[in-house]
Structure formats: C-alpha cells, structure tokens
N, C-alpha and C positions, 0 to 999 in steps of 0.2 A: 504494499499500500504506500509506504514512504517513497519508494522508487517511482511509482506512478505519479504521485503528487509532485515530487521533485522534477520529473520529466515534463509534466504539464507546466510547472512554474518556469523552467528554463525555456520552453517553447514560447510561453507568453512573453517573457522578457525579450527573447530574440525577435519575435514579431513586432513588439512594441518599439524596440530599438531601431529595427529596419524601417518601420513606418515613420519614425521621427527623422531619420537620416535623409530619406528621399526628398520630402518637402523642403527641408532646410537648404539643400543644394539648389533646388529650383527657385526658391525665394530669393536667394542671394544673387543668382545670375539668371535673369529671365530669357536670355538669348540662347542658352544651350538647347540644341535640337536642330531639326531640319525645317527650312522655310521655303515656301514657294512664292515666286513673284506673282502678284495679282495685277498690279498696274504701276505705271510710273512715267516720268518724263524728265528730260534734261535739256538744258540750254546749250545749243551748239555754239561753235566759234563765231557764227554770224549773228548771234543774239536771237535765234529762232528756237521755239520750243519744239522738241521732237518727242512724240508720244510713243511709248513702248508698244502699245496696241497697234499703231499704224505700221510699225516695223515687224509686227507679229513675233515679238520676243517672248521667250519663256526662260525661266531661270530657277535653279535650286541653290540655296545657300545652306551649308552645313557649318554649325558653330559648336565648338567644344568649349571648355572652360577658359582657354587662352587663345585659341586659333579659329580662323574662319576660312572657308573655301567656297567659291561659287563658280558655276558654269552657266553661261547664257547661250541659248540657241535661237536662231532665227528660222521661221518657217518660210521657205522660198516656194513652197507648193501652195495648196489650197487647204481649206478646212477639212474637206472630204478626203483629200489625198495629200497629207502633210509630207514635206520633204525638209527635214531639219538640216541646217547648216550651222557650223560653229560661228559664234559671234564674239564671245569674250570669256575669259576666265581669270581668276585671281585667288591668291591665298596668302595668308600672313597672320599676324597677331592683331589683337585689338584690346582696347580698354574701354571702360564705361563708367559713367556716374549716373545719378538719378535722371539727368536730362540729355547727356551727351554719349554718343557711341562713336568711337574713333578707330578706324581700320588703318593698319600699317602694312600694306601689301609688300611682301618680299619677292614674290613671283607673280607676274601678270602678263597678259597678252596685249595690253594697250600702251606699253612704252613708258609707264610711270617708274621713276627711280625708286629703288628699294627703300622702304620705310618712310616714303612721303605720306604724311597723314591725310586721310579723308575723314573729316569731322562732320558728323550728322547730329542734329537734335532729333529726339525720337519720342514717341508715345506708344505704349503697349496697352491695348484694351482687349481682354480675352485672348483670342488666338490671332489677333491682328497687330501688326507692327508697322507704324507709319514713320517714315524718316524724311528729313529735309536737310540738304547740304547747302550751306551759305558760304560764299567766298567773297571777301572784301565788301560785305554788306549786301551782296546780291544773291538771290536764290538761284542755285545752279542745278539742283536735282531734287526730285521727290519720288519716293517709292512706297508702295504698300505691299507688305508680305503677309502670308498666312502660315501659321505654324502647322507643320505636318505631324510632328511628334515631339 
C-alpha cells in the first residue's frame, strides 16, 4: 500500500512539475514556435508600397529561444495550379522586449550584412503576431503572422 501511495505521489509531483514548466517557457518568450505569413507589405526603393498578396508570397518562420529562420516562396503559377519559386530566406539570432522584436540575420539571400539589425515593434493577440518596421521615422514594412504551433 505504501509503495502504491508513494508511486501515485511521485507521478502527481512529476505531472505537476511538467505542467508548470511548459507555460513558464511560453510566457517568457511568446515567439517560440512556427509562424505562417498571413499578409504584409513593404516600401520599395521608389517609395511605393508592395503588397505580399499581389506578389503571391507565402512564408514560414520558425523561432527557437534564441534563433529565427524563415523561407519565403512566390507562386508564379495560379491558385489552381501553384508553381512555387524561391523568393527569400534568412536566419540568425534575435532579441525582444515587451514592444520590440529585433532580428540579426547572419545568413540571408537578400544581401544584408551579417548582424545588421531589423527592428520591429510588435503586438501579439492570441495566435496573431503583427509587426511594423520603422527606419528613420518612416514605416518600411508591416507583416501579420499566424502561429502554427
């Protein structure tokens, strides 16, 4: 009887400990997981807004506790017969505060020098992550991501 009670107690403590560990990690870093691009736009070199939907872009961003990686594809086909073409990719480290998310790409396909910061303000509501990148007081990019896991 004592062994059964002890076994039940150990199981209860283990389950309780595990259930407390998982939410603490997620609460400390809301970015950890996989994210799918929902929409976005960026200001091109001519001062014109380019909408991701018009380019038929799709992207997945994977974020660990210290690193991020993303791949963006462009559909050069149709909705019925998609034909995906590589658009861009990047990977590196990041930092964040309550309002800022800053990526430091070490490797990328778009010619940015290693560790040049890309600073975004952000807001997370439920499974949606909205970002804005401002440079020299001018809005340069906006994105909306949906958490996959």
